[in-house]
C-alpha positions as CSV (number, residue, x, y, z in Angstrom):
1,M,-0.2,0.0,0.0
2,Q,1.2,3.7,-0.4
3,L,-1.7,5.3,1.0
4,I,-4.6,4.3,3.4
5,Q,-7.9,6.0,3.6
6,I,-8.6,5.3,7.2
7,H,-12.5,5.9,7.1
8,P,-14.8,5.9,4.1
9,R,-15.6,9.5,5.0
10,D,-12.5,10.9,4.7
11,N,-11.5,13.5,2.5
12,V,-7.5,12.9,3.1
13,A,-5.4,9.9,3.1
14,V,-2.0,8.8,4.9
15,A,1.4,8.5,3.2
16,L,2.5,5.0,4.0
17,R,5.6,5.9,2.3
18,A,7.6,9.0,0.6
19,I,5.3,10.0,-2.7
20,A,7.1,11.9,-5.5
21,I,5.6,14.9,-7.3
22,G,3.7,13.6,-10.2
23,E,3.3,10.1,-8.8
24,T,0.1,8.5,-9.7
25,I,-1.5,6.2,-6.7
26,E,-4.4,4.5,-7.1
27,V,-7.2,4.9,-4.7
28,P,-10.7,3.4,-4.0
29,T,-12.3,6.2,-6.3
30,G,-9.8,5.8,-9.0
31,A,-6.2,7.5,-9.9
32,L,-4.8,10.4,-7.7
33,V,-1.7,12.3,-9.3
34,A,0.8,14.2,-6.1
35,L,0.9,17.2,-7.3
36,E,3.4,18.2,-4.5
37,A,5.5,15.5,-2.6
38,I,3.9,14.3,0.6
39,Q,6.2,12.4,3.4
40,S,5.6,9.4,4.8
41,G,2.8,9.8,7.7
42,H,1.5,13.3,6.0
43,K,-1.7,13.4,4.2
44,I,-2.7,14.1,0.6
45,A,-6.0,15.6,-0.3
46,L,-8.3,13.0,-2.0
47,A,-10.9,15.5,-3.1
48,N,-10.7,19.4,-3.6
49,I,-11.8,21.0,-0.2
50,E,-13.0,24.6,-0.3
51,E,-11.8,27.1,2.3
52,G,-13.1,26.8,5.5
53,Q,-14.3,23.7,5.1
54,P,-13.7,20.6,7.5
55,V,-11.0,17.7,6.9
56,I,-12.1,14.6,7.6
57,K,-9.6,12.2,8.7
58,Y,-10.6,8.7,11.4
59,G,-14.3,9.8,10.3
60,C,-13.7,12.9,12.1
61,P,-13.2,16.5,11.5
62,I,-9.2,17.4,12.4
63,G,-9.6,21.1,11.4
64,A,-10.5,23.6,9.0
65,T,-9.1,25.0,5.8
66,T,-7.2,28.2,5.7
67,R,-7.4,28.2,2.0
68,A,-8.5,25.8,-0.8
69,I,-7.1,22.9,-1.2
70,E,-7.0,21.1,-4.6
71,K,-7.0,17.3,-4.6
72,G,-3.4,15.7,-4.4
73,T,-1.7,18.2,-3.2
74,F,0.0,18.6,0.6
75,V,-2.2,19.1,3.4
76,H,-0.5,20.1,6.7
77,T,0.0,23.2,8.6
78,H,0.1,25.7,6.0
79,N,-3.5,25.1,4.8
80,L,-5.3,23.5,8.0
81,R,-5.8,24.7,10.9
82,T,-7.4,24.0,14.5
83,R,-11.4,24.5,14.6
84,L,-11.2,24.0,19.0
85,D,-12.3,26.2,21.8
86,T,-13.2,26.0,25.4
87,A,-16.8,25.9,24.5
88,A,-18.4,22.8,24.2
89,A,-21.6,20.9,24.7
90,Y,-21.9,17.2,25.8
91,A,-24.5,14.5,25.6
92,Y,-24.8,11.4,26.4
93,E,-25.8,8.9,23.3
94,P,-24.4,6.1,24.7
95,A,-22.7,3.1,21.9
96,W,-20.0,0.8,22.1
97,M,-19.3,-2.6,20.0
98,P,-18.7,-6.3,21.8
99,L,-15.6,-7.2,22.8
100,P,-14.1,-10.2,20.4
101,A,-14.4,-13.8,21.9
102,V,-10.7,-14.5,23.0
103,P,-9.6,-17.9,24.9
104,P,-8.2,-17.4,28.7
105,R,-4.6,-17.1,28.9
106,S,-1.8,-16.4,32.0
107,F,1.2,-15.2,32.8
108,Q,4.1,-16.1,35.5
109,G,3.5,-13.3,37.8
110,Y,4.0,-12.8,42.0
111,L,1.1,-13.1,43.7
112,R,1.1,-10.7,46.5
113,A,-0.5,-11.4,50.1
114,D,-3.7,-9.2,49.4
115,G,-4.4,-10.9,45.9
116,S,-2.9,-8.6,43.9
117,A,-0.7,-9.6,41.4
118,A,3.0,-8.2,40.8
119,T,5.0,-8.6,37.4
120,R,8.2,-7.6,39.0
121,N,9.8,-8.2,42.3
122,E,11.6,-5.6,43.0
123,L,13.1,-3.0,46.3
124,W,12.3,0.6,45.9
125,V,13.7,3.6,47.8
126,I,11.3,6.4,47.5
127,P,12.2,9.9,48.9
128,T,9.6,11.6,50.7
129,V,11.5,14.9,49.6
130,G,13.9,15.8,47.2
131,C,16.6,17.1,49.8
132,V,17.8,13.2,50.3
133,N,17.5,12.7,46.2
134,G,21.3,12.3,46.5
135,I,20.9,9.9,49.1
136,A,18.6,7.6,47.8
137,H,20.7,7.0,44.8
138,Q,23.6,6.3,47.1
139,I,21.8,3.9,48.9
140,A,20.6,1.5,46.3
141,A,24.2,1.6,44.8
142,Q,25.8,0.3,48.0
143,N,23.4,-2.0,48.1
144,Q,22.9,-4.0,45.0
145,A,24.1,-7.0,46.2
146,L,20.6,-7.7,48.0
147,V,19.8,-8.0,43.7
148,A,19.4,-11.9,44.0
149,G,17.3,-14.9,43.8
150,T,13.8,-13.9,43.2
151,I,14.6,-10.2,43.9
152,E,14.8,-8.7,40.7
153,G,16.3,-5.1,41.4
154,L,16.7,-2.3,43.6
155,Y,15.6,0.9,42.2
156,A,15.3,4.9,43.9
157,F,12.9,7.1,42.6
158,P,14.2,10.7,43.3
159,H,12.2,13.7,42.3
160,P,11.9,17.2,43.6
161,F,9.4,17.9,45.7
162,G,8.1,17.0,48.8
163,C,8.7,20.6,51.0
164,S,7.9,24.3,50.0
165,Q,4.9,23.5,48.5
166,M,0.9,24.0,49.4
167,G,-2.2,23.0,49.1
168,R,-2.9,20.4,45.8
169,D,0.1,20.4,45.2
170,H,1.3,19.0,48.5
171,E,-1.5,16.7,48.7
172,M,-0.7,15.4,44.9
173,T,2.9,14.3,46.2
174,R,2.0,12.9,49.4
175,R,-0.7,11.1,47.4
176,L,1.7,10.2,44.6
177,L,4.4,8.5,46.7
178,A,2.1,6.6,48.8
179,A,0.1,5.5,45.9
180,L,4.1,4.3,44.7
181,A,4.8,2.5,47.6
182,R,1.6,0.4,47.5
183,H,2.6,-1.0,44.4
184,P,2.5,-4.6,44.0
185,N,5.7,-4.9,42.0
186,A,7.7,-3.5,44.9
187,G,8.4,-6.5,46.9
188,G,10.0,-4.1,49.3
189,V,9.9,-0.6,50.3
190,L,11.9,1.5,52.2
191,V,10.7,5.2,52.6
192,L,13.2,8.0,53.5
193,G,12.6,11.4,54.6
194,L,14.8,14.2,55.9
195,G,13.2,14.8,59.2
196,C,12.5,19.0,58.4
197,E,10.0,19.0,55.5
198,N,6.6,19.8,54.4
199,N,5.9,15.8,53.9
200,T,6.5,14.4,57.2
201,M,6.6,10.9,57.8
202,R,3.8,11.2,60.1
203,E,1.9,12.6,57.4
204,F,3.1,9.9,54.9
205,Q,2.1,7.0,57.2
206,A,-1.3,8.5,57.3
207,E,-1.6,8.9,53.4
208,L,-0.4,4.9,53.3
209,G,-2.8,3.8,55.6
210,E,-2.5,0.2,56.9
211,W,1.3,-1.2,55.8
212,D,3.0,-4.5,56.5
213,P,6.1,-3.9,58.8
214,D,7.8,-6.6,56.7
215,R,7.5,-4.9,53.5
216,V,7.5,-1.4,54.4
217,Q,10.1,0.5,56.4
218,F,11.0,4.4,57.2
219,L,13.8,6.0,57.7
220,V,14.2,9.6,58.6
221,C,18.0,10.9,58.2
222,Q,18.2,13.5,61.1
223,E,16.9,11.2,63.1
224,V,19.8,8.5,63.1
225,E,23.9,8.9,63.4
226,D,24.4,6.7,60.0
227,E,21.8,6.7,57.3
228,F,23.9,4.3,55.1
229,D,24.1,1.9,58.2
230,E,20.5,2.2,59.0
231,A,19.5,1.7,55.4
232,A,21.5,-1.1,55.1
233,R,20.4,-2.9,57.7
234,M,16.7,-2.1,56.8
235,L,17.1,-3.0,53.1
236,Q,18.4,-6.5,54.3
237,A,15.4,-7.2,55.8
238,L,13.3,-6.0,53.6
239,A,14.9,-8.1,50.8
240,T,14.5,-11.2,53.4
241,H,11.3,-11.1,53.1
242,A,10.9,-9.6,49.1
243,S,13.4,-13.1,48.1
244,Q,10.0,-15.7,49.8
245,A,8.1,-14.6,46.7
246,R,8.1,-16.7,43.5
247,R,6.5,-16.4,40.0
248,E,3.4,-18.6,39.4
249,T,1.0,-19.3,37.1
250,L,-1.4,-16.4,37.5
251,P,-4.7,-15.5,34.9
252,V,-4.5,-12.2,32.3
253,S,-7.5,-10.7,34.6
254,K,-5.2,-9.8,37.6
255,L,-3.2,-7.6,34.7
256,V,-3.1,-4.0,34.7
257,V,-2.1,-1.9,31.7
258,G,-1.6,1.5,31.3
259,M,-1.5,2.8,27.7
260,K,0.6,6.1,26.8
261,C,1.6,7.2,23.1
262,G,4.4,10.1,22.8
263,G,6.6,11.8,20.2
264,S,3.6,10.3,18.1
265,D,3.8,10.7,14.4
266,G,0.9,10.5,11.7
267,L,1.0,6.4,11.2
268,S,0.3,6.5,15.8
269,G,-3.1,6.7,14.5
270,V,-2.8,4.1,11.6
271,T,-0.6,1.2,13.1
272,A,0.6,1.2,16.8
273,N,-2.3,2.9,18.6
274,P,-4.5,0.7,17.1
275,V,-3.0,-2.3,17.3
276,V,-2.7,-0.9,21.4
277,G,-6.5,-0.7,21.3
278,A,-6.7,-4.4,19.9
279,F,-4.5,-5.4,22.6
280,S,-6.5,-3.7,25.3
281,D,-10.1,-5.2,24.3
282,R,-8.6,-8.3,23.8
283,L,-7.3,-8.2,27.9
284,I,-10.6,-7.0,29.3
285,A,-12.4,-9.5,27.0
286,Q,-10.4,-11.6,29.7
287,G,-11.0,-9.7,32.7
288,G,-8.0,-7.7,32.9
289,T,-8.2,-3.8,33.2
290,T,-6.5,-1.0,31.2
291,I,-5.6,2.7,31.8
292,L,-6.0,5.6,28.7
293,T,-4.7,9.0,30.3
294,E,-3.1,12.3,28.8
295,V,-5.9,14.2,29.1
296,P,-5.3,17.1,26.8
297,E,-4.6,14.8,23.9
298,M,-8.4,13.7,24.3
299,F,-9.9,17.2,23.1
300,G,-11.2,17.1,20.4
301,A,-12.2,13.3,20.4
302,E,-13.7,13.2,23.8
303,D,-17.4,12.6,22.0
304,L,-15.4,8.9,20.7
305,L,-15.0,8.5,24.5
306,M,-18.1,9.9,26.4
307,R,-20.4,7.5,24.1
308,R,-18.6,4.7,25.6
309,C,-19.1,5.2,28.8
310,E,-21.0,2.2,30.4
311,S,-23.6,4.6,32.6
312,R,-24.7,8.0,33.3
313,Q,-22.3,8.1,35.9
314,V,-19.2,7.6,34.1
315,F,-20.2,10.1,31.4
316,N,-21.0,12.7,34.1
317,K,-17.1,11.8,35.2
318,T,-15.9,12.0,31.7
319,V,-17.0,15.4,31.1
320,Q,-16.1,16.6,34.4
321,M,-12.6,15.7,33.9
322,I,-12.7,17.3,30.4
323,E,-13.8,20.3,31.8
324,G,-11.6,20.8,34.4
325,F,-9.0,20.2,32.5
326,K,-10.1,23.3,30.1
327,D,-10.3,25.1,33.1
328,Y,-6.4,24.2,34.2
329,F,-5.2,25.6,30.8
330,T,-7.4,28.5,30.8
331,G,-6.4,29.0,34.2
332,H,-3.1,29.6,33.4
333,G,-3.5,31.8,30.5
334,Q,-3.0,28.8,28.0
335,V,-5.0,27.8,24.9
336,V,-6.8,24.4,24.9
337,Y,-5.5,23.7,21.4
338,E,-1.9,24.6,21.2
339,N,-0.6,20.8,21.7
340,P,1.2,19.1,18.6
341,S,4.9,19.5,19.3
342,P,7.3,20.2,16.6
343,G,8.4,16.3,16.7
344,N,4.4,15.4,15.8
345,K,4.4,18.6,13.2
346,A,7.3,17.2,11.8
347,G,5.8,13.8,11.6
348,G,2.7,14.5,10.1
349,I,0.0,15.9,12.8
350,T,-0.8,19.1,12.4
351,T,-3.8,19.8,15.0
352,L,-4.9,18.5,18.0
353,E,-7.9,16.7,16.6
354,E,-5.7,14.7,14.8
355,K,-3.7,14.2,17.3
356,S,-6.1,13.1,19.9
357,C,-8.6,10.9,17.6
358,G,-5.2,9.1,16.8
359,C,-4.8,9.0,20.6
360,V,-7.9,7.6,21.8
361,Q,-7.6,4.5,19.1
362,K,-5.6,3.2,22.4
363,G,-8.7,2.6,24.3
364,G,-10.0,0.2,21.4
365,D,-13.9,-0.2,21.5
366,A,-14.1,-1.3,25.2
367,P,-16.8,0.2,27.7
368,I,-15.6,3.2,29.8
369,V,-15.8,1.7,33.4
370,D,-14.4,4.6,35.5
371,V,-13.1,7.7,36.0
372,I,-10.4,7.7,38.3
373,D,-8.0,10.9,39.6
374,Y,-4.6,11.6,40.1
375,G,-2.6,9.6,42.5
376,Q,-5.9,7.2,42.7
377,A,-6.1,3.3,41.8
378,V,-8.2,1.6,39.6
379,T,-10.6,-0.3,41.5
380,K,-12.7,-1.9,38.5
381,P,-11.7,-4.3,35.9
382,G,-12.3,-3.2,32.2
383,L,-11.1,0.7,30.6
384,N,-10.5,3.2,32.9
385,L,-9.8,6.8,32.2
386,L,-7.1,8.5,34.6
387,N,-6.7,12.2,34.8
388,G,-3.7,13.4,33.8
389,P,-1.3,15.3,31.8
390,G,0.3,14.4,28.5
391,N,3.6,14.7,29.5
392,D,5.5,11.3,28.9
393,L,6.7,11.1,32.7
394,V,3.9,12.5,34.4
395,S,1.6,10.4,32.7
396,T,3.5,7.2,33.1
397,T,4.2,7.9,36.9
398,A,0.7,8.7,37.5
399,L,-0.4,5.2,35.2
400,T,2.1,3.2,37.7
401,A,-0.1,5.2,40.9
402,A,-2.7,3.8,39.2
403,G,-2.0,0.3,39.5
404,A,-0.4,-0.5,35.9
405,H,2.0,-3.5,36.1
406,L,3.3,-2.3,32.9
407,I,3.1,0.5,30.3
408,L,2.7,0.4,26.7
409,F,4.1,3.5,24.7
410,T,3.6,4.1,21.4
411,T,5.8,6.1,19.8
412,G,6.8,7.0,16.1
413,R,9.9,9.4,16.7
414,G,11.5,7.1,19.8
415,T,12.4,7.9,23.1
416,P,14.1,5.7,25.5
417,F,12.9,6.7,29.1
418,G,11.2,4.4,31.7
419,A,8.6,4.4,34.5
420,P,8.9,2.4,37.7
421,V,7.3,-0.6,35.8
422,P,8.1,-2.1,32.3
423,T,7.3,0.4,29.8
424,L,7.5,-1.3,26.5
425,K,7.9,1.0,23.4
426,V,5.4,0.1,20.5
427,A,7.1,1.7,17.2
428,T,4.5,3.0,14.8
429,N,6.8,2.4,11.8
430,H,9.7,0.4,10.1
431,D,12.4,2.8,9.8
432,L,11.8,3.4,13.8
433,A,12.1,0.1,15.0
434,T,15.2,-0.8,13.2
435,H,17.0,2.4,13.5
436,K,16.4,2.5,17.5
437,R,16.7,-1.1,18.0
438,G,18.0,-0.3,21.7
439,W,14.9,1.6,22.4
440,I,11.9,-0.3,20.9
441,D,10.4,-3.4,21.9
442,F,7.7,-4.4,19.8
443,D,7.3,-2.9,15.8
444,A,3.4,-2.4,15.2
445,S,4.5,-1.2,11.2
446,A,3.2,-4.4,9.8
447,V,-0.2,-2.5,9.8
448,A,0.7,0.0,7.2
449,A,2.1,-3.2,4.9
450,G,-1.5,-4.4,5.0
451,E,-1.8,-7.4,7.9
452,A,-4.9,-7.3,10.0
453,V,-4.6,-5.1,13.0
454,D,-6.2,-7.9,15.2
455,E,-3.6,-10.1,14.1
456,V,-0.8,-7.6,15.5
457,G,-2.8,-7.3,18.3
458,A,-2.5,-10.7,18.8
459,R,1.4,-10.4,18.5
460,L,1.5,-7.7,21.1
461,F,-0.9,-9.5,23.4
462,A,2.0,-12.4,23.2
463,C,4.6,-9.9,24.0
464,V,3.0,-8.3,27.0
465,I,2.9,-11.6,28.4
466,A,6.2,-12.6,28.3
467,C,6.9,-9.1,29.7
468,A,4.7,-9.6,32.2
469,S,6.3,-13.3,32.9
470,G,9.7,-11.4,33.2
471,Q,10.6,-10.4,29.9
472,P,12.9,-7.0,30.2
473,T,12.1,-4.3,28.0
474,K,14.7,-2.1,26.5
475,S,14.3,0.5,29.0
476,E,14.5,-2.1,31.7
477,L,17.9,-3.4,30.1
478,Q,19.1,0.1,29.7
479,G,18.4,1.2,33.3
480,C,15.7,3.7,32.6
481,R,13.6,4.7,35.3
482,E,12.6,7.5,36.1
483,I,9.5,9.5,38.4
484,S,7.9,13.0,37.6
485,I,5.1,14.9,39.7
486,W,2.6,16.6,38.5
487,K,2.8,20.3,39.4
488,D,0.8,23.1,39.5
489,G,1.0,25.8,42.6
490,V,3.7,28.0,43.9
491,V,7.0,26.8,45.3
492,L,7.6,28.9,48.7
């Protein structure tokens, strides 16, 4: 294939390879002559489009023309603009498709005492405040000998916050860190404080709730003579407890998988995102859970999600999430539509509507069962929406805190980073998959060559099971693990 018309209504197609000026391409409506050169992932007009008329992709308007566009010409930022603004009226008109019938699968995971599953058995050092970041790094480095047997890693997760914060910022920091401390992939957690920070250990423990002292220990550096000796003693005790865990056969219904895209290109909504959507439907059909976040990249496509809310209550929560995020933008004097990055545009994405219509395809066709706030954990099997921004590190940290055992991260440009949980990179195009083999875990570009989305999605499902059963991702092999916390207010 040279071009793909994603939906019969579309008046543009996406180039699956570079098309030269004057080249003739066969399309469903006949022969199309390229009047301009078109890069892979970019759009070509399938018909004449008058000035001010909508450009249709994914069967949805992705903007309006700024001048008349001739059939066979290049469609991008020079002749297409967004139609988004803050005003919108939403109606609950439910419609969703049945999920595929698939045989039940299992994976080799860890079963925790509370009945939850884990895909890794690690020791985590979580600072309550950025002042002890250096200490946390040294503690993790000095105790790597504990990584043995079924203990698969020892990691510190530094961040700059935990003090000099007020109100909601302070609350979100504490909530996010406590959620990480509860994550089942951590077989043992050392919570490391300084002693004079706003995020006191007492407040942190209150946020954490009940904890198992064999699994979670607390160290306040100002209260001990040698924090390194004390940390080594505590980590040894945590390791003794964590080392008792063994992988066993567990149903995939216990899996929670986060879904995120970054460095998107014009093929993201054609290959990788629909493939992740097919995976999501397969997992949910077997009783599993997926989480979709990055609310700013739902703007312009929110109607596609709202019609899939399983109840009016979930619909109302979705509307509240969308409108709340618009208020967040406008409250900071920003417009809601200034989202596609330079890399997105270079890859073929013109407007936020276009980016969003491709982004939400990661959610497949399953009904939306719940909307959860930042720092909260999922409680319902099925497709969940998570309130949070699109920033890669912030959103993948939020997905981890929400309970994701691993994250599927689709990308057309490539990125090496990793969340605290396995972050499996899915390439939208074959050039990226071959050029950055050290970053990419799965190549979804076969869809552009004509393979069915469901078939590629089935292969991705097998890849996820292998990862959940212990196969490391490329970012894990490179030691890329970071967290980032959402900040909104002042710093004292």
